[in-house]
Structure formats: C-alpha cells, structure tokens
GUTORMI-89649 format. One record per atom (N, C-alpha, C): residue number from 1; residue in one letter; atom name; x, y, z. Coordinates in pm, 1 decimal, always signed. Example, Ala and Ser with C-alpha at 12.3 -4.5 7.8 and 13.67 -1.06 7.14 Angstrom:
// GUTORMI-89649
+------+------+------+----------+----------+----------+
: timi : senu : vose :       px :       py :       pz :
+------+------+------+----------+----------+----------+
:    1 :    A :    N :  +1319.0 :   -569.0 :   +780.0 :
:    1 :    A :   CA :  +1230.0 :   -450.0 :   +780.0 :
:    1 :    A :    C :  +1320.0 :   -330.0 :   +780.0 :
:    2 :    S :    N :  +1285.0 :   -225.0 :   +708.0 :
:    2 :    S :   CA :  +1367.0 :   -106.0 :   +714.0 :
:    2 :    S :    C :  +1290.0 :     +3.0 :   +787.0 :
+------+------+------+----------+----------+----------+
// end
This chain:
// GUTORMI-89649
+------+------+------+----------+----------+----------+
: timi : senu : vose :       px :       py :       pz :
+------+------+------+----------+----------+----------+
:    1 :    M :    N :  +1975.3 :  +9005.2 :  +5008.6 :
:    1 :    M :   CA :  +1952.5 :  +9006.5 :  +5101.1 :
:    1 :    M :    C :  +1792.9 :  +9026.5 :  +5070.8 :
:    2 :    L :    N :  +1755.1 :  +9049.3 :  +5145.9 :
:    2 :    L :   CA :  +1528.1 :  +9111.4 :  +5065.0 :
:    2 :    L :    C :  +1508.4 :  +9285.4 :  +5109.1 :
:    3 :    K :    N :  +1455.5 :  +9269.3 :  +5016.0 :
:    3 :    K :   CA :  +1390.7 :  +9445.3 :  +5015.8 :
:    3 :    K :    C :  +1293.0 :  +9400.2 :  +5144.5 :
:    4 :    K :    N :  +1261.3 :  +9543.4 :  +5245.5 :
:    4 :    K :   CA :  +1148.0 :  +9512.7 :  +5250.1 :
:    4 :    K :    C :   +974.4 :  +9502.2 :  +5196.8 :
:    5 :    G :    N :   +915.6 :  +9418.1 :  +5256.3 :
:    5 :    G :   CA :   +811.1 :  +9370.5 :  +5178.0 :
:    5 :    G :    C :   +800.0 :  +9230.9 :  +5068.9 :
:    6 :    E :    N :   +991.4 :  +9260.8 :  +5068.8 :
:    6 :    E :   CA :  +1009.8 :  +9087.9 :  +4945.0 :
:    6 :    E :    C :  +1012.9 :  +8973.4 :  +5069.2 :
:    7 :    H :    N :   +907.0 :  +8904.1 :  +4962.7 :
:    7 :    H :   CA :   +941.5 :  +8746.4 :  +4971.9 :
:    7 :    H :    C :  +1017.6 :  +8665.8 :  +4904.4 :
:    8 :    I :    N :  +1056.5 :  +8533.7 :  +4921.4 :
:    8 :    I :   CA :  +1112.5 :  +8442.0 :  +4823.3 :
:    8 :    I :    C :  +1004.2 :  +8332.1 :  +4859.9 :
:    9 :    E :    N :  +1024.4 :  +8253.2 :  +4733.6 :
:    9 :    E :   CA :   +918.6 :  +8142.9 :  +4680.5 :
:    9 :    E :    C :   +988.2 :  +8022.1 :  +4706.3 :
:   10 :    G :    N :   +937.8 :  +7908.6 :  +4784.1 :
:   10 :    G :   CA :  +1004.3 :  +7784.0 :  +4791.4 :
:   10 :    G :    C :  +1088.2 :  +7813.0 :  +4954.8 :
:   11 :    T :    N :  +1161.1 :  +7712.3 :  +5013.8 :
:   11 :    T :   CA :  +1229.2 :  +7669.3 :  +5144.9 :
:   11 :    T :    C :  +1385.2 :  +7741.5 :  +5070.7 :
:   12 :    P :    N :  +1500.7 :  +7798.4 :  +5155.6 :
:   12 :    P :   CA :  +1598.4 :  +7803.5 :  +5121.7 :
:   12 :    P :    C :  +1705.5 :  +7688.6 :  +5165.3 :
:   13 :    A :    N :  +1851.1 :  +7638.1 :  +5015.6 :
:   13 :    A :   CA :  +1838.4 :  +7587.0 :  +5066.9 :
:   13 :    A :    C :  +1882.5 :  +7497.0 :  +5224.7 :
:   14 :    E :    N :  +1992.8 :  +7637.8 :  +5245.8 :
:   14 :    E :   CA :  +2060.0 :  +7598.5 :  +5367.3 :
:   14 :    E :    C :  +1933.6 :  +7529.3 :  +5494.5 :
:   15 :    L :    N :  +1818.5 :  +7594.7 :  +5484.2 :
:   15 :    L :   CA :  +1700.1 :  +7588.6 :  +5547.7 :
:   15 :    L :    C :  +1692.7 :  +7402.2 :  +5507.0 :
:   16 :    Q :    N :  +1689.7 :  +7378.8 :  +5407.0 :
:   16 :    Q :   CA :  +1622.9 :  +7258.4 :  +5293.8 :
:   16 :    Q :    C :  +1719.1 :  +7163.3 :  +5364.4 :
:   17 :    A :    N :  +1853.1 :  +7189.2 :  +5355.0 :
:   17 :    A :   CA :  +1918.3 :  +7055.4 :  +5417.5 :
:   17 :    A :    C :  +1931.8 :  +7058.5 :  +5527.3 :
:   18 :    Q :    N :  +1876.4 :  +7139.8 :  +5592.8 :
:   18 :    Q :   CA :  +1863.5 :  +7089.8 :  +5798.3 :
:   18 :    Q :    C :  +1744.9 :  +7018.4 :  +5808.1 :
:   19 :    L :    N :  +1610.8 :  +7027.4 :  +5685.2 :
:   19 :    L :   CA :  +1494.7 :  +6942.3 :  +5741.2 :
:   19 :    L :    C :  +1506.4 :  +6883.9 :  +5673.7 :
:   20 :    D :    N :  +1547.1 :  +6795.8 :  +5499.8 :
:   20 :    D :   CA :  +1599.8 :  +6712.4 :  +5475.9 :
:   20 :    D :    C :  +1674.4 :  +6615.2 :  +5609.9 :
:   21 :    Q :    N :  +1688.5 :  +6666.8 :  +5720.4 :
:   21 :    Q :   CA :  +1790.9 :  +6560.1 :  +5847.8 :
:   21 :    Q :    C :  +1756.1 :  +6521.2 :  +5882.5 :
:   22 :    E :    N :  +1622.6 :  +6615.2 :  +5925.1 :
:   22 :    E :   CA :  +1536.1 :  +6614.1 :  +6035.5 :
:   22 :    E :    C :  +1394.0 :  +6595.4 :  +6013.5 :
:   23 :    P :    N :  +1318.3 :  +6424.5 :  +5990.8 :
:   23 :    P :   CA :  +1268.3 :  +6418.8 :  +5942.8 :
:   23 :    P :    C :  +1088.7 :  +6511.8 :  +6003.7 :
:   24 :    E :    N :  +1055.0 :  +6472.2 :  +6113.4 :
:   24 :    E :   CA :   +978.3 :  +6494.0 :  +6229.5 :
:   24 :    E :    C :   +954.8 :  +6693.8 :  +6211.1 :
:   25 :    A :    N :  +1073.1 :  +6742.2 :  +6173.2 :
:   25 :    A :   CA :  +1122.3 :  +6834.3 :  +6214.0 :
:   25 :    A :    C :  +1031.3 :  +6936.0 :  +6056.2 :
:   26 :    N :    N :  +1077.4 :  +6814.5 :  +5990.4 :
:   26 :    N :   CA :  +1024.1 :  +6873.2 :  +5844.1 :
:   26 :    N :    C :   +884.2 :  +6863.4 :  +5862.9 :
:   27 :    S :    N :   +817.3 :  +6806.8 :  +5895.6 :
:   27 :    S :   CA :   +655.6 :  +6744.3 :  +5874.2 :
:   27 :    S :    C :   +589.7 :  +6878.4 :  +5890.8 :
:   28 :    F :    N :   +692.5 :  +6868.5 :  +6065.6 :
:   28 :    F :   CA :   +595.0 :  +6982.0 :  +6152.5 :
:   28 :    F :    C :   +621.2 :  +7122.4 :  +6028.7 :
:   29 :    F :    N :   +699.2 :  +7143.2 :  +5998.7 :
:   29 :    F :   CA :   +748.4 :  +7217.2 :  +5889.5 :
:   29 :    F :    C :   +665.5 :  +7251.4 :  +5777.0 :
:   30 :    E :    N :   +586.3 :  +7165.7 :  +5714.1 :
:   30 :    E :   CA :   +502.2 :  +7122.9 :  +5618.5 :
:   30 :    E :    C :   +354.0 :  +7145.1 :  +5653.9 :
:   31 :    A :    N :   +362.1 :  +7139.5 :  +5763.5 :
:   31 :    A :   CA :   +229.8 :  +7167.7 :  +5831.6 :
:   31 :    A :    C :   +157.4 :  +7289.0 :  +5857.2 :
:   32 :    L :    N :   +293.0 :  +7381.6 :  +5861.0 :
:   32 :    L :   CA :   +243.9 :  +7528.7 :  +5884.9 :
:   32 :    L :    C :   +141.0 :  +7579.4 :  +5751.7 :
:   33 :    S :    N :   +155.2 :  +7708.2 :  +5828.0 :
:   33 :    S :   CA :    +35.4 :  +7783.9 :  +5697.1 :
:   33 :    S :    C :   +119.3 :  +7838.0 :  +5585.6 :
:   34 :    K :    N :    +78.6 :  +7842.3 :  +5485.5 :
:   34 :    K :   CA :   +232.6 :  +7943.6 :  +5354.8 :
:   34 :    K :    C :   +309.6 :  +8071.9 :  +5437.1 :
:   35 :    S :    N :   +257.2 :  +8184.5 :  +5528.1 :
:   35 :    S :   CA :   +297.5 :  +8237.5 :  +5641.0 :
:   35 :    S :    C :   +399.1 :  +8230.0 :  +5707.8 :
:   36 :    Y :    N :   +391.8 :  +8083.2 :  +5768.8 :
:   36 :    Y :   CA :   +496.9 :  +8065.4 :  +5929.2 :
:   36 :    Y :    C :   +567.1 :  +8025.8 :  +5816.0 :
:   37 :    K :    N :   +605.1 :  +7940.0 :  +5706.6 :
:   37 :    K :   CA :   +695.9 :  +7913.4 :  +5561.0 :
:   37 :    K :    C :   +777.9 :  +7995.7 :  +5553.6 :
:   38 :    Q :    N :   +687.1 :  +8093.9 :  +5494.6 :
:   38 :    Q :   CA :   +753.7 :  +8198.3 :  +5454.8 :
:   38 :    Q :    C :   +841.2 :  +8300.6 :  +5574.2 :
:   39 :    S :    N :   +758.4 :  +8338.5 :  +5657.7 :
:   39 :    S :   CA :   +894.3 :  +8390.4 :  +5761.5 :
:   39 :    S :    C :  +1028.6 :  +8282.9 :  +5810.8 :
:   40 :    Y :    N :   +988.2 :  +8216.6 :  +5862.4 :
:   40 :    Y :   CA :  +1102.8 :  +8126.6 :  +5840.7 :
:   40 :    Y :    C :  +1227.0 :  +8109.6 :  +5748.3 :
:   41 :    S :    N :  +1152.7 :  +8126.5 :  +5590.2 :
:   41 :    S :   CA :  +1279.6 :  +8130.0 :  +5503.4 :
:   41 :    S :    C :  +1305.9 :  +8249.7 :  +5486.2 :
:   42 :    D :    N :  +1217.4 :  +8332.7 :  +5539.3 :
:   42 :    D :   CA :  +1260.0 :  +8522.0 :  +5477.0 :
:   42 :    D :    C :  +1356.5 :  +8551.8 :  +5603.0 :
:   43 :    L :    N :  +1372.8 :  +8512.5 :  +5720.0 :
:   43 :    L :   CA :  +1482.0 :  +8497.7 :  +5798.5 :
:   43 :    L :    C :  +1575.2 :  +8400.1 :  +5739.5 :
:   44 :    V :    N :  +1625.4 :  +8307.2 :  +5688.6 :
:   44 :    V :   CA :  +1785.8 :  +8284.7 :  +5678.3 :
:   44 :    V :    C :  +1771.4 :  +8357.4 :  +5560.0 :
:   45 :    V :    N :  +1681.3 :  +8383.6 :  +5427.7 :
:   45 :    V :   CA :  +1773.1 :  +8405.5 :  +5333.0 :
:   45 :    V :    C :  +1780.8 :  +8545.6 :  +5348.3 :
:   46 :    S :    N :  +1738.6 :  +8653.3 :  +5429.4 :
:   46 :    S :   CA :  +1715.9 :  +8856.6 :  +5485.4 :
:   46 :    S :    C :  +1883.1 :  +8841.3 :  +5526.4 :
:   47 :    A :    N :  +1991.4 :  +8747.0 :  +5555.2 :
:   47 :    A :   CA :  +2116.6 :  +8744.8 :  +5616.9 :
:   47 :    A :    C :  +2221.5 :  +8761.7 :  +5440.1 :
:   48 :    R :    N :  +2331.0 :  +8837.2 :  +5523.0 :
:   48 :    R :   CA :  +2377.4 :  +8889.5 :  +5372.4 :
:   48 :    R :    C :  +2474.1 :  +8788.7 :  +5347.5 :
:   49 :    H :    N :  +2525.8 :  +8722.1 :  +5431.9 :
:   49 :    H :   CA :  +2650.6 :  +8655.5 :  +5457.4 :
:   49 :    H :    C :  +2608.6 :  +8490.8 :  +5428.9 :
:   50 :    G :    N :  +2640.4 :  +8403.0 :  +5356.6 :
:   50 :    G :   CA :  +2648.4 :  +8290.1 :  +5348.2 :
:   50 :    G :    C :  +2657.4 :  +8244.4 :  +5496.4 :
:   51 :    E :    N :  +2714.9 :  +8244.8 :  +5614.2 :
:   51 :    E :   CA :  +2762.1 :  +8207.2 :  +5716.2 :
:   51 :    E :    C :  +2686.7 :  +8207.9 :  +5829.4 :
:   52 :    T :    N :  +2622.2 :  +8309.8 :  +5794.1 :
:   52 :    T :   CA :  +2502.4 :  +8417.0 :  +5833.7 :
:   52 :    T :    C :  +2411.9 :  +8321.7 :  +5824.8 :
:   53 :    R :    N :  +2360.6 :  +8300.2 :  +5694.1 :
:   53 :    R :   CA :  +2283.6 :  +8205.4 :  +5643.7 :
:   53 :    R :    C :  +2213.2 :  +8123.9 :  +5732.9 :
:   54 :    K :    N :  +2363.7 :  +8001.6 :  +5720.8 :
:   54 :    K :   CA :  +2356.0 :  +7911.7 :  +5791.4 :
:   54 :    K :    C :  +2342.8 :  +7898.0 :  +5952.4 :
:   55 :    V :    N :  +2436.3 :  +7964.5 :  +6058.2 :
:   55 :    V :   CA :  +2329.3 :  +8021.0 :  +6131.0 :
:   55 :    V :    C :  +2178.0 :  +8019.8 :  +6184.4 :
:   56 :    R :    N :  +2108.1 :  +8113.1 :  +6105.9 :
:   56 :    R :   CA :  +2012.1 :  +8110.8 :  +6114.9 :
:   56 :    R :    C :  +1872.7 :  +7969.4 :  +6066.9 :
:   57 :    A :    N :  +1917.8 :  +7944.1 :  +5952.8 :
:   57 :    A :   CA :  +1903.9 :  +7783.8 :  +6001.0 :
:   57 :    A :    C :  +1865.3 :  +7706.7 :  +6064.6 :
:   58 :    C :    N :  +1998.5 :  +7701.4 :  +6119.6 :
:   58 :    C :   CA :  +2014.4 :  +7626.6 :  +6257.1 :
:   58 :    C :    C :  +1949.7 :  +7666.8 :  +6370.4 :
:   59 :    K :    N :  +1944.4 :  +7805.9 :  +6392.7 :
:   59 :    K :   CA :  +1796.3 :  +7850.8 :  +6476.4 :
:   59 :    K :    C :  +1688.3 :  +7831.0 :  +6458.1 :
:   60 :    A :    N :  +1630.0 :  +7825.9 :  +6326.5 :
:   60 :    A :   CA :  +1501.5 :  +7803.3 :  +6283.6 :
:   60 :    A :    C :  +1489.2 :  +7646.1 :  +6318.7 :
:   61 :    M :    N :  +1556.6 :  +7595.0 :  +6309.3 :
:   61 :    M :   CA :  +1538.8 :  +7402.1 :  +6334.2 :
:   61 :    M :    C :  +1508.3 :  +7428.1 :  +6501.7 :
:   62 :    I :    N :  +1597.0 :  +7487.6 :  +6529.9 :
:   62 :    I :   CA :  +1511.4 :  +7499.1 :  +6722.9 :
:   62 :    I :    C :  +1412.6 :  +7546.4 :  +6721.9 :
:   63 :    M :    N :  +1380.9 :  +7639.3 :  +6676.5 :
:   63 :    M :   CA :  +1252.9 :  +7655.9 :  +6706.1 :
:   63 :    M :    C :  +1145.6 :  +7563.4 :  +6634.9 :
:   64 :    L :    N :  +1155.9 :  +7502.2 :  +6498.3 :
:   64 :    L :   CA :  +1068.6 :  +7400.5 :  +6483.0 :
:   64 :    L :    C :  +1010.7 :  +7256.0 :  +6560.5 :
:   65 :    R :    N :  +1212.5 :  +7246.9 :  +6600.8 :
:   65 :    R :   CA :  +1205.6 :  +7095.1 :  +6732.2 :
:   65 :    R :    C :  +1106.9 :  +7150.9 :  +6861.7 :
:   66 :    D :    N :  +1104.4 :  +7265.0 :  +6863.4 :
:   66 :    D :   CA :  +1064.5 :  +7308.0 :  +7032.0 :
:   66 :    D :    C :   +877.8 :  +7359.0 :  +6983.4 :
+------+------+------+----------+----------+----------+
// end
C-alpha cells in the first residue's frame, strides 16, 4: 500500500498484464502523460490485497477503453 504522496515507478504487473492483451488500450495508455499513467498505476497499487489489485486493474482498463 502506498503512503500519502508516494508513487510507484513503472506500470504494476496486474495492469500491464491487462494492457498486453489489448493493444488499442495499451497504445492509448502509452500516449498519456506521465501524471495520468501514474494515477492509473497508483489506483492499482494502493490496494492492500492482490485480489483487489486485479479488480482495480480491470476497472482501469474499462476507463482506458472508454
């Protein structure tokens, strides 16, 4: 879990696995600014449990598709 003001470097594995399966969403994600990519990554990593991270990665993919 991230502390307030803390960010991760790179894309979390749960989100990257989803992005690898959908090239169009991956292209959109890669075109985002660093701060937007970081927001999506922080959303996933801030979860305490692995299962919650997977759910959040799926929700992030829905947002990226739309």
